[in-house]
C-alpha positions in Angstrom: 86.3 -71.2 16.2 85.7 -72.1 12.5 84.3 -69.2 10.5 84.3 -68.1 6.8 84.9 -64.5 7.9 88.4 -63.4 8.9 89.7 -60.0 9.9 93.2 -59.4 8.3 94.7 -58.4 11.6 93.6 -61.7 13.1 95.3 -64.0 10.7 97.8 -65.3 13.3 95.0 -65.8 15.8 92.9 -67.7 13.3 95.8 -70.0 12.6 96.1 -70.7 16.3 92.4 -71.4 16.6 92.5 -73.9 13.7 95.4 -75.7 15.4 93.4 -75.8 18.7 90.4 -77.2 16.9 92.5 -79.8 15.1 94.2 -80.8 18.3 90.8 -81.1 20.1 89.5 -83.3 17.3 92.5 -85.5 17.4 92.5 -85.9 21.2 89.0 -87.3 21.7 86.6 -88.3 18.9 83.2 -89.1 20.0 84.3 -90.2 23.4 86.5 -93.0 22.0 89.7 -93.9 23.7 93.0 -92.4 22.4 95.0 -95.1 20.8 98.3 -96.0 22.6 101.5 -95.3 20.8 104.5 -97.6 20.9 106.1 -97.3 24.3 103.5 -94.7 25.5 100.2 -95.5 27.2 96.9 -93.9 26.3 96.8 -91.7 29.6 100.3 -90.3 28.7 99.1 -89.5 25.2 96.0 -87.8 26.6 98.1 -85.7 29.0 100.5 -84.6 26.3 97.5 -83.7 24.0 95.8 -81.8 26.8 99.1 -79.9 27.6 99.6 -79.0 24.0 96.0 -77.7 23.7 96.4 -75.7 26.9 99.6 -74.1 25.6 97.9 -73.2 22.3 94.9 -71.6 24.1 97.2 -69.5 26.3 99.2 -68.4 23.2 96.0 -67.5 21.5 94.6 -65.5 24.4 97.9 -63.6 24.7 97.8 -62.8 21.0 94.2 -61.6 21.3 95.0 -59.3 24.2 98.0 -57.9 22.4 96.0 -57.2 19.2 92.9 -55.8 20.7 94.8 -53.6 23.2 96.1 -51.4 20.3 93.1 -51.7 17.9 92.9 -48.8 15.5 89.6 -46.8 15.1 89.1 -48.3 11.6 89.7 -51.9 12.8 87.3 -51.2 15.7 84.6 -50.3 13.1 85.3 -53.6 11.3 85.0 -55.6 14.6 81.7 -53.8 15.3 80.5 -55.1 11.9 81.6 -58.7 12.5 78.9 -61.0 11.2 79.2 -63.2 14.4 78.8 -60.2 16.7 75.8 -60.6 19.0 72.7 -58.6 18.0 69.7 -57.5 20.0 67.9 -60.9 19.7 71.1 -62.6 21.0 71.3 -60.4 24.0 67.6 -60.9 24.7 68.1 -64.6 24.5 71.0 -64.6 27.0 70.0 -61.9 29.5 66.2 -61.6 29.4 63.6 -63.8 31.0 59.9 -64.0 30.0 60.4 -61.8 26.9 57.2 -61.0 25.1 57.7 -59.3 21.8 55.4 -56.5 20.6 55.0 -55.6 16.9 53.6 -52.9 14.7 53.4 -49.1 14.9 49.5 -49.0 14.7 49.9 -46.7 11.7 51.6 -48.4 8.8 53.1 -51.8 9.7 55.8 -53.7 11.4 59.6 -53.1 10.9 61.7 -56.2 11.6 64.8 -53.9 11.9 63.4 -52.7 15.3 62.7 -55.2 18.0 60.5 -54.2 21.0 59.0 -56.2 23.8 58.7 -56.6 27.6 60.9 -58.8 29.6 62.9 -59.2 32.8 66.6 -58.2 33.2 68.1 -59.2 36.5 64.7 -59.7 37.9 63.5 -56.2 37.0 60.6 -55.8 34.5 61.4 -53.5 31.6 60.9 -52.6 28.0 63.6 -53.7 25.6 64.1 -51.9 22.3 66.9 -52.6 19.8 68.0 -52.7 16.3 68.3 -56.0 14.5 70.6 -56.4 11.5 69.8 -60.1 10.7 72.0 -63.2 10.6 71.4 -64.9 7.3 70.8 -63.3 3.9 67.0 -63.6 4.1 66.8 -62.0 7.5 69.3 -59.3 6.6 67.2 -58.3 3.6 64.1 -58.3 5.7 65.8 -56.1 8.4 67.4 -53.8 5.8 70.7 -54.6 7.4 69.6 -52.9 10.6 68.5 -49.6 8.9 65.0 -49.0 10.4 62.2 -47.3 8.6 59.9 -44.7 10.1 57.5 -47.3 11.2 60.3 -48.9 13.2 60.9 -45.6 15.2 57.2 -45.1 15.6 56.8 -48.7 16.9 59.6 -48.0 19.4 58.0 -44.8 20.6 54.5 -46.4 20.9 56.0 -49.2 23.1 58.0 -46.6 25.1 54.7 -44.8 25.8 53.2 -48.1 27.0 56.2 -48.6 29.3 55.7 -45.1 30.7 52.0 -45.9 31.3 53.0 -49.0 33.4 56.0 -47.2 35.1 58.5 -49.6 33.6 62.1 -48.7 32.8 63.4 -48.8 29.2 66.5 -50.4 27.9 67.6 -49.7 24.3 70.3 -51.5 22.3 71.7 -49.5 19.4 73.2 -51.3 16.4 72.6 -49.5 13.1 74.7 -47.9 10.4 71.9 -45.3 10.1 68.2 -44.9 9.4 67.0 -46.3 6.0 67.5 -43.6 3.4 65.1 -45.0 0.7 62.3 -43.1 -1.1 59.5 -44.9 0.7 61.0 -44.2 4.1 61.3 -40.5 3.2 57.7 -40.4 1.9 56.5 -41.9 5.2 58.4 -39.3 7.3 61.7 -40.7 8.3 63.2 -37.5 9.6 59.9 -36.5 11.4 59.7 -39.9 13.1 63.2 -39.6 14.5 62.7 -36.0 15.5 59.5 -37.0 17.5 61.5 -39.8 19.2 64.2 -37.3 20.3 61.5 -35.0 21.7 59.4 -37.6 23.4 62.3 -39.7 24.9 63.7 -36.5 26.5 60.6 -36.3 28.7 59.4 -39.8 29.3 58.9 -40.2 33.0 60.6 -43.5 33.5 64.3 -44.4 33.7 66.0 -45.0 30.3 69.4 -46.6 29.6 70.9 -47.1 26.2 73.9 -49.1 25.0 75.6 -49.0 21.6 76.3 -52.7 21.1 77.8 -52.5 17.6 77.3 -49.6 15.1 75.9 -46.3 16.2 75.3 -44.3 13.0 73.9 -40.8 13.0 70.2 -40.0 13.7 69.3 -43.6 13.1 71.1 -44.5 16.4 70.1 -41.4 18.3 66.4 -42.1 17.5 66.4 -44.6 20.4 69.4 -43.3 22.4 68.1 -40.3 24.3 68.6 -41.8 27.8 69.6 -41.1 31.3 72.7 -43.2 31.0 74.4 -44.1 27.7 77.2 -46.6 27.4 79.1 -48.3 24.6 80.6 -51.8 24.3 84.4 -51.5 24.1 84.6 -52.4 20.4 81.6 -50.5 19.1 81.5 -47.1 17.3 79.2 -44.1 17.6 79.4 -41.1 15.3 77.4 -38.7 13.1 78.6 -40.5 10.0 80.3 -43.7 9.0 84.0 -43.6 8.0 83.1 -44.5 4.4 80.6 -41.7 4.2 83.0 -39.2 5.7 85.8 -40.3 3.3 83.5 -40.0 0.3 82.7 -36.4 1.2 86.2 -35.3 2.1 88.3 -37.2 -0.3 85.7 -38.1 -3.0 86.6 -41.8 -2.6 86.3 -44.4 0.1 89.3 -46.9 0.3 91.4 -48.4 3.0 93.6 -45.3 3.3 90.8 -42.7 3.4 88.6 -44.9 5.6 91.4 -45.2 8.1 92.0 -41.4 8.1 88.2 -40.7 8.5 87.8 -43.1 11.4 90.7 -41.5 13.2 89.3 -38.0 12.6 85.7 -38.8 13.6 86.7 -39.8 17.2 84.2 -42.6 17.0 85.5 -45.3 19.4 84.1 -45.9 22.8 87.1 -44.4 24.6 86.9 -41.2 22.4 83.1 -40.9 23.1 83.6 -41.3 26.8 86.4 -38.7 26.8 84.1 -36.2 25.0 81.3 -36.8 27.4 78.9 -38.3 24.8 78.7 -41.6 26.6 78.9 -42.2 30.4 80.5 -45.7 30.5 82.5 -48.1 28.4 81.4 -51.8 29.0 84.3 -54.2 28.6 84.0 -57.2 26.3 85.4 -60.7 26.5 88.9 -61.4 25.3 88.8 -61.0 21.5 85.5 -59.1 21.5 81.9 -60.1 21.9 81.7 -62.1 18.7 83.9 -64.8 20.4 81.7 -65.3 23.5 78.0 -64.2 23.4 77.2 -65.4 26.9 80.1 -63.6 28.5 79.3 -60.4 26.6 75.7 -60.7 27.7 76.7 -61.1 31.4 78.8 -58.0 31.3 76.0 -56.1 29.6 73.3 -57.4 32.1 75.5 -56.4 35.0 75.8 -52.8 33.8 72.1 -52.5 33.0 71.1 -53.8 36.4 73.4 -51.5 38.2 72.1 -48.4 36.3 68.5 -49.3 36.7 68.9 -49.9 40.4 70.5 -46.4 40.7 68.0 -44.6 38.5 65.0 -46.1 40.2 66.0 -44.3 43.4 65.7 -40.8 41.8 62.6 -38.6 41.9 61.0 -38.5 38.4 61.3 -34.7 38.2 64.9 -34.9 39.1 65.4 -37.7 36.5 63.9 -35.6 33.7 66.0 -32.6 34.6 69.2 -34.6 34.8 68.4 -36.1 31.4 67.8 -32.7 29.9 71.0 -31.3 31.3 73.0 -34.3 30.1 72.2 -33.7 26.5 72.1 -29.9 26.8 75.7 -29.7 27.8 77.0 -31.8 24.8 79.1 -29.7 22.6 80.0 -27.2 25.3 83.1 -25.2 24.6 85.0 -22.2 26.2 85.9 -19.1 24.3 89.1 -17.2 25.1 88.6 -13.6 26.1 89.8 -11.0 23.6 93.2 -9.6 24.2 93.3 -5.9 24.6 95.7 -4.2 22.3 97.3 -0.8 22.7 95.8 1.5 20.2 99.1 3.4 19.9 100.8 0.3 18.6 98.2 -0.3 15.9 
């Protein structure tokens, strides 16, 4: 896999992939026959080449499993930000049929950072809502790097209301470092738009499932993540603030050392969030994370979504709403130790 972007902890893996790519190019070029070497026929050369490539691939896969098994929280954040990581439109392409995109919030305009539309997932009609960061420079600037404006959240809510009208379930894909913090967004009611989404999503009378597919930053993520079932991809992060933002507040500077400490303290990985009860499930990713195999990642995501929608569709709507309320109401629960009675004579 040739790419200009390289994670420092993947240097050995990148070298192996370059060797695999070079070996594949040498073995067969445009379907031409492999030239015979002195004393060795073409079939024997091909067999040796195939065996070498196979060994390299196995070595690479073992290295990937070893590295990603003990990935640190800060490196998890870096994987979640990988430029080749699949985004909402990639998942729609691979796991949705008959997708029809809907645009505009009917108040101000359209926000390309928020994708909405109806489609079929696993044969079930549903509304898909998700953040879009953009691929190339032009698209990234247009999408504000995945930071939605208030019109994006209002667009999402308008389409969710439409899904409720037709009795269709809602699937949301979260991938944002946070809501856009610019002056224009604040003037148009950024905080109010997110607050309305939190309130309205909590009482929509249709099943809702939400998946953090990359970054899940603060209220910008939560604005489309109030759901009956919430999951995270294995190498995504979900937190009230980014590691850099946390480091800048606590240590007045964001660097490799402070970012690493902040990421560990925030408990932002999928495993941490599941342990704390913030998400219900962790969806596994292909070997070496989703950016290495979009189709396999989409299949795993589609399977989880289909299973959850099949289960939620069997619940009575009043029960569904009550369970959703209780799910978020219990977040942050804690126990207090009773006061220890002391003998007044000893005091």
